[in-house]
C-alpha positions as CSV (number, residue, x, y, z in Angstrom):
1,X,-1.9,69.5,134.8
2,X,-2.0,70.0,131.1
3,X,-1.5,73.3,129.4
4,X,-5.4,73.5,128.8
5,X,-6.0,72.8,132.6
6,X,-3.5,75.5,133.5
7,X,-5.2,77.9,131.1
8,X,-8.6,77.3,132.5
9,X,-7.3,77.6,136.2
10,X,-5.0,80.7,136.0
11,X,-6.1,82.7,132.9
12,X,-9.4,84.7,133.5
13,X,-12.1,83.4,131.3
14,X,-14.6,85.2,129.3
15,X,-16.9,82.3,128.6
16,X,-17.5,78.8,129.8
17,X,-16.7,77.2,126.5
18,X,-13.4,78.8,125.0
19,X,-12.0,76.9,122.0
20,X,-9.0,75.7,123.9
21,X,-6.7,75.5,120.9
22,X,-3.2,75.4,122.0
23,X,-1.2,77.1,119.1
24,X,2.5,76.4,118.9
25,X,3.4,78.4,115.8
26,X,1.8,80.5,113.0
27,X,2.8,81.4,109.7
28,X,1.0,83.2,106.9
29,X,-2.7,82.1,107.0
30,X,-1.8,79.0,108.9
31,X,-1.8,78.1,112.7
32,X,-0.2,74.9,114.0
33,X,-1.1,73.5,117.4
34,X,1.2,71.6,119.8
35,X,0.0,68.3,118.3
36,X,1.2,69.3,114.9
37,X,-2.4,69.9,113.4
38,X,-2.6,72.7,110.8
39,X,-5.5,75.1,110.8
40,X,-6.4,77.7,108.1
41,X,-7.0,81.0,110.0
42,X,-10.1,82.4,108.3
43,X,-10.7,85.2,110.9
44,X,-7.1,86.6,111.2
45,X,-7.4,87.0,114.9
46,X,-10.7,88.9,114.4
47,X,-9.5,91.2,111.6
48,X,-6.2,91.7,113.2
49,X,-3.5,89.9,111.1
50,X,-4.2,91.5,107.7
51,X,-0.7,90.5,106.5
52,X,-1.3,87.1,108.2
53,X,1.1,85.7,110.8
54,X,4.8,86.3,111.0
55,X,5.0,88.6,108.0
56,X,8.8,88.6,107.4
57,X,9.4,92.5,107.2
58,X,7.1,93.0,110.1
59,X,9.1,90.4,112.3
60,X,12.3,92.1,111.0
61,X,11.2,95.4,112.2
62,X,10.0,94.2,115.5
63,X,13.4,92.5,116.1
64,X,15.4,95.6,114.9
65,X,13.6,98.0,117.2
66,X,13.7,95.5,120.2
67,X,17.5,95.7,119.8
68,X,17.4,99.4,120.2
69,X,14.7,100.0,122.8
70,X,11.1,99.3,123.8
71,X,9.6,101.4,126.5
72,X,11.5,104.6,127.7
73,X,8.9,107.1,129.0
74,X,5.2,107.7,129.2
75,X,3.5,108.8,126.1
76,X,4.1,112.3,124.7
77,X,7.2,113.1,126.5
78,X,10.1,111.6,124.3
79,X,10.1,111.9,120.4
80,X,10.2,108.0,119.7
81,X,11.4,107.6,116.1
82,X,8.8,104.8,115.4
83,X,5.9,106.9,116.5
84,X,7.1,109.9,114.5
85,X,7.7,108.0,111.3
86,X,4.3,106.2,111.7
87,X,2.4,109.2,112.3
88,X,4.0,111.2,109.5
89,X,3.4,108.3,107.0
90,X,-0.2,107.8,108.3
91,X,-1.1,111.4,107.9
92,X,0.4,111.4,104.6
93,X,-2.2,108.9,103.2
94,X,-5.1,110.5,105.0
95,X,-7.1,113.7,104.0
96,X,-5.4,116.9,105.2
97,X,-7.8,117.6,107.8
98,X,-6.7,114.2,109.5
99,X,-3.3,115.4,110.5
100,X,-2.6,114.6,114.1
101,X,-2.4,111.0,115.7
102,X,-2.7,110.1,119.3
103,X,-1.4,106.5,120.0
104,X,-3.1,104.3,122.5
105,X,-3.0,100.5,123.1
106,X,-6.2,99.3,121.7
107,X,-9.4,100.2,119.7
108,X,-11.4,100.5,123.0
109,X,-8.9,103.1,124.2
110,X,-9.1,104.9,120.8
111,X,-12.9,105.1,121.5
112,X,-12.3,106.3,125.1
113,X,-9.9,109.0,123.8
114,X,-12.2,110.1,121.0
115,X,-15.2,110.6,123.2
116,X,-13.1,112.7,125.7
117,X,-11.7,114.8,122.9
118,X,-15.2,115.4,121.4
119,X,-16.6,116.6,124.8
120,X,-13.7,118.7,125.5
121,X,-13.5,120.4,122.2
122,X,-17.3,121.1,121.8
123,X,-17.9,121.7,125.5
124,X,-21.1,119.4,125.1
125,X,-22.1,116.3,126.9
126,X,-24.4,114.3,124.6
127,X,-23.0,111.3,122.6
128,X,-25.0,109.5,119.9
129,X,-24.4,106.1,118.5
130,X,-26.3,103.4,116.8
131,X,-28.2,100.4,118.1
132,X,-26.3,97.2,117.5
133,X,-23.0,98.9,117.2
134,X,-20.0,97.7,118.9
135,X,-17.3,100.1,120.0
136,X,-15.4,98.1,122.8
137,X,-15.9,96.8,126.3
138,X,-14.3,99.5,128.5
139,X,-16.7,101.7,130.4
140,X,-17.1,104.6,128.0
141,X,-16.9,102.3,124.8
142,X,-19.6,100.0,126.3
143,X,-21.8,103.0,127.0
144,X,-21.9,103.9,123.4
145,X,-22.1,100.5,122.0
146,X,-25.7,99.7,121.2
147,X,-26.7,96.4,122.7
148,X,-28.6,96.2,125.9
149,X,-27.7,92.6,126.6
150,X,-24.1,93.5,126.9
151,X,-24.8,96.8,128.8
152,X,-27.4,95.7,131.4
153,X,-25.0,94.0,134.0
154,X,-22.7,97.1,134.0
155,X,-25.3,100.0,134.6
156,X,-25.1,102.7,135.4
157,X,-22.9,103.6,132.3
158,X,-22.1,107.1,131.0
159,X,-25.0,109.5,131.2
160,X,-26.4,111.5,128.2
161,X,-25.9,108.9,125.6
162,X,-28.6,108.4,122.9
163,X,-28.9,105.6,120.3
164,X,-30.2,106.1,116.8
165,X,-31.1,103.4,114.1
166,X,-28.3,102.7,111.6
167,X,-29.3,103.7,108.0
168,X,-32.4,105.5,109.4
169,X,-32.6,109.0,107.9
170,X,-35.4,110.1,110.1
171,X,-33.3,109.5,113.3
172,X,-30.8,112.1,112.2
173,X,-33.1,114.7,113.7
174,X,-31.9,113.7,117.1
175,X,-28.4,115.3,116.4
176,X,-28.7,118.7,117.8
177,X,-26.5,121.6,119.2
178,X,-26.4,119.5,122.4
179,X,-24.5,116.7,120.6
180,X,-20.8,116.5,121.3
181,X,-20.2,113.6,118.8
182,X,-21.7,110.9,116.7
183,X,-19.7,107.7,116.8
184,X,-20.5,105.3,114.0
185,X,-19.1,102.2,112.1
186,X,-18.8,102.4,108.2
187,X,-20.2,98.8,108.4
188,X,-22.1,97.3,111.5
189,X,-19.6,94.4,111.7
190,X,-20.8,92.7,114.9
191,X,-24.5,92.8,113.7
192,X,-23.3,90.5,111.0
193,X,-21.8,92.8,108.3
194,X,-24.7,95.1,107.9
195,X,-23.7,97.5,105.0
196,X,-24.3,101.2,105.0
197,X,-26.7,103.2,103.0
198,X,-24.4,105.8,101.4
199,X,-27.0,108.5,101.5
200,X,-27.6,108.0,105.3
201,X,-23.8,108.5,105.8
202,X,-23.7,111.6,103.7
203,X,-26.7,113.2,105.4
204,X,-25.2,112.2,108.8
205,X,-22.0,114.0,107.9
206,X,-24.0,117.1,106.7
207,X,-26.0,117.0,109.9
208,X,-23.0,117.0,112.0
209,X,-21.7,120.0,110.2
210,X,-25.0,121.8,110.7
211,X,-25.0,121.2,114.4
212,X,-21.4,121.4,115.2
213,X,-21.2,117.8,116.3
214,X,-18.1,115.8,115.5
215,X,-18.2,112.8,113.5
216,X,-16.2,109.9,114.9
217,X,-15.7,107.0,112.5
218,X,-14.8,103.7,114.1
219,X,-12.6,101.9,111.5
220,X,-11.1,99.6,114.2
221,X,-12.3,96.5,112.4
222,X,-12.4,97.9,108.7
223,X,-9.1,99.9,108.6
224,X,-5.8,98.9,107.1
225,X,-7.1,97.5,103.8
226,X,-9.9,94.9,104.9
227,X,-12.5,96.6,102.6
228,X,-10.5,97.0,99.5
229,X,-9.2,100.6,100.3
230,X,-6.9,101.6,103.2
231,X,-9.8,102.9,104.9
232,X,-13.6,102.2,104.3
233,X,-14.6,105.9,104.3
234,X,-12.5,106.3,101.0
235,X,-15.4,104.4,99.3
236,X,-18.2,106.2,101.1
237,X,-17.7,109.9,99.9
238,X,-17.1,111.6,103.3
239,X,-14.3,112.4,105.8
240,X,-14.8,112.1,109.5
241,X,-13.7,114.6,112.1
242,X,-12.0,111.8,114.2
243,X,-10.8,108.4,112.7
244,X,-10.4,105.4,115.1
245,X,-8.0,102.7,114.4
246,X,-6.9,99.5,116.1
247,X,-6.8,95.6,115.4
248,X,-4.8,95.5,112.1
249,X,-3.3,98.9,112.9
250,X,-0.7,97.2,115.1
251,X,0.5,94.6,112.6
252,X,-0.1,92.0,115.2
253,X,0.8,93.9,118.3
254,X,-1.4,96.0,120.6
255,X,-1.8,99.5,119.2
256,X,-4.7,101.8,118.5
257,X,-5.1,105.5,117.6
258,X,-7.5,108.2,117.3
259,X,-6.6,110.8,114.4
260,X,-8.0,114.2,114.2
261,X,-7.1,117.7,113.0
262,X,-4.3,119.4,115.2
263,X,-6.4,122.2,116.4
264,X,-8.8,119.6,118.1
265,X,-6.0,117.7,119.6
266,X,-4.4,120.8,121.1
267,X,-7.3,121.2,123.5
268,X,-5.9,118.0,125.3
269,X,-2.7,119.9,126.1
270,X,-4.3,122.6,128.7
271,X,-7.1,123.1,131.1
272,X,-6.0,120.5,132.3
273,X,-2.5,119.8,131.0
274,X,-2.0,116.1,130.2
275,X,-5.8,116.0,129.4
276,X,-5.4,112.5,128.0
277,X,-2.4,110.3,129.0
278,X,-1.2,106.7,128.5
279,X,1.8,104.9,129.8
280,X,2.3,102.3,126.9
281,X,0.3,103.8,124.0
282,X,2.5,104.1,121.0
283,X,5.0,101.6,122.3
284,X,8.1,101.7,120.2
285,X,7.9,97.9,119.2
286,X,4.2,98.3,118.2
287,X,4.8,101.4,116.3
288,X,7.6,99.8,114.5
289,X,5.4,96.8,113.5
290,X,2.6,99.1,112.4
291,X,4.9,101.1,110.3
292,X,6.3,98.0,108.6
293,X,2.8,96.8,107.9
294,X,1.7,100.2,106.5
295,X,4.7,100.3,104.1
296,X,3.8,96.8,102.8
297,X,0.0,97.7,102.3
298,X,1.1,100.9,100.4
299,X,3.7,99.1,98.2
300,X,2.3,95.6,97.5
301,X,-1.1,94.7,95.9
302,X,-2.8,93.2,99.0
303,X,-5.3,96.0,99.3
304,X,-6.0,96.3,95.5
305,X,-6.6,92.5,95.3
306,X,-9.2,92.6,98.1
307,X,-12.2,93.0,95.7
308,X,-11.2,90.2,93.4
309,X,-10.6,87.9,96.4
310,X,-13.9,88.9,97.9
311,X,-15.6,88.1,94.6
312,X,-14.2,84.5,94.7
313,X,-15.8,84.0,98.2
314,X,-19.1,85.4,97.0
315,X,-19.2,83.1,93.9
316,X,-18.4,80.0,95.8
317,X,-20.6,80.7,98.9
318,X,-23.5,82.9,98.3
319,X,-25.8,80.5,96.3
320,X,-25.6,77.5,98.7
321,X,-29.1,76.4,99.6
322,X,-28.6,76.4,103.3
323,X,-27.0,80.0,103.4
324,X,-29.9,82.3,104.2
325,X,-27.9,85.5,103.2
326,X,-24.2,86.3,102.3
327,X,-23.1,89.8,103.2
328,X,-19.6,91.3,102.6
329,X,-17.7,94.6,102.6
330,X,-14.4,93.5,100.9
331,X,-12.8,90.7,103.0
332,X,-15.1,91.2,105.8
333,X,-18.0,88.7,105.3
334,X,-21.1,87.1,107.2
335,X,-22.8,83.8,106.3
336,X,-26.3,83.9,107.7
337,X,-27.6,80.5,108.9
338,X,-30.7,79.4,110.7
339,X,-29.7,79.9,114.2
340,X,-26.8,79.9,116.7
341,X,-26.9,76.1,117.3
342,X,-26.4,75.5,113.6
343,X,-23.8,78.1,113.4
344,X,-21.9,76.7,116.4
345,X,-22.0,73.1,115.1
346,X,-20.6,74.3,111.7
347,X,-17.9,76.2,113.5
348,X,-16.9,73.1,115.5
349,X,-17.0,71.0,112.4
350,X,-14.7,73.5,110.5
351,X,-12.3,73.3,113.4
352,X,-12.3,69.6,113.2
353,X,-11.5,69.9,109.4
354,X,-8.6,72.2,110.1
355,X,-10.3,75.7,109.5
356,X,-11.0,78.4,112.1
357,X,-14.0,80.6,111.8
358,X,-16.3,82.4,114.3
359,X,-19.6,84.0,114.9
360,X,-20.7,87.8,115.6
361,X,-21.5,89.3,118.9
362,X,-24.9,90.6,117.8
363,X,-25.5,88.0,115.1
364,X,-24.7,84.6,116.5
365,X,-26.5,82.9,113.6
366,X,-23.9,84.3,111.3
367,X,-20.5,82.7,110.4
368,X,-17.7,85.2,110.3
369,X,-15.1,85.2,107.6
370,X,-12.3,87.7,107.8
371,X,-9.0,86.2,106.3
372,X,-5.6,87.6,106.2
373,X,-5.5,89.8,103.0
374,X,-2.5,87.8,101.8
375,X,-4.8,84.7,101.2
376,X,-4.4,83.3,97.7
377,X,-7.1,82.0,95.2
378,X,-6.3,78.4,95.7
379,X,-6.4,78.9,99.3
380,X,-9.7,80.5,99.2
381,X,-11.1,77.7,97.1
382,X,-9.8,75.2,99.5
383,X,-11.3,77.1,102.5
384,X,-14.7,77.4,100.8
385,X,-14.7,73.6,100.1
386,X,-14.3,73.0,103.9
387,X,-17.0,75.5,104.8
388,X,-19.5,73.9,102.3
389,X,-18.6,70.5,103.5
390,X,-19.2,71.5,107.2
391,X,-22.5,73.1,106.3
392,X,-23.7,70.1,104.3
393,X,-22.7,67.7,107.1
394,X,-24.5,69.7,109.8
395,X,-27.6,70.8,107.8
396,X,-27.9,68.3,105.1
397,X,-26.7,67.2,101.6
398,X,-29.3,69.2,99.7
399,X,-28.1,72.0,97.5
400,X,-24.4,71.0,97.6
401,X,-22.3,73.0,94.9
402,X,-19.1,71.6,93.3
403,X,-16.0,73.7,93.5
């Protein structure tokens, strides 16, 4: 049996049509398969590899930590040096109210922990999120995600969950003294990069303060530089009560976190003791990779250069005749096309041409672009040329622009 056959036979599948790329090596923005074909990774493992693949200092940090220790004890019992150093540095670049970090294994687990924390601290039960939001696939995270198609097969889900409309000021009235928390994304990524109305977010922040509900901000997909600041909320004029991290946070390894004020976090230490626990959360290797990644993002110009690189993508792609809309928040972008059939054919054609892109869970007529932040201007121009060629070949030659 071939490697692909073995994959289909023994690895649990999530769809009946996986891409089946058999990658042998990755470096920077490039992937190389077992046949030697090179691909541009224009989605960075779905907003994970913000420094690209095998960034030297991250690899070195993982290697050095692996020579010392990996797992020693369940989370919270030993003072792991990589955890402590990472938490200290992370809190130093966050607002002073976000001064305590709980490490977990993934973004979905960060959501689960934050929901428990909010309910425990407020002693309330109602949770509010937005329609067409995506917060993960575990039971609680799925419950507060706002898409019935994904939820219907797994009901009953968590009780006392209400959904409101993103950017709808009128719906803020549904946040009351019963509400434990509102969980929201700074940009609705899986809806096809729907941007926030800043006034909506500011009034949401105020409404939470008035009612005593905690505001949970899901920066799992936008955090660690993708939007042009280390965190998207820095551009939006408010500070959440609980910040969620994942994806790029681990520097390519599995790591998530929920970050809050220490007085919130302390309620997980009693009644009951060990109110939230994890075996592998904050694994030493993952924290070492994250720490190395954060240091690079804070000292190099990759985050600062996001706006300029995003503008190049916009200039080259936004005016094409067959692109219905082009939406972006930094280097998180969506190309809106006619329908999923068109999008899928373009994705497949791009792969044939050596470029990897994708679609969105709640906007399958949109092409996802989320490259590593290290991508250069010549690489952007070349990638856009491939995308335009694929669109023209699938949809037609009209409206072709020259690069």
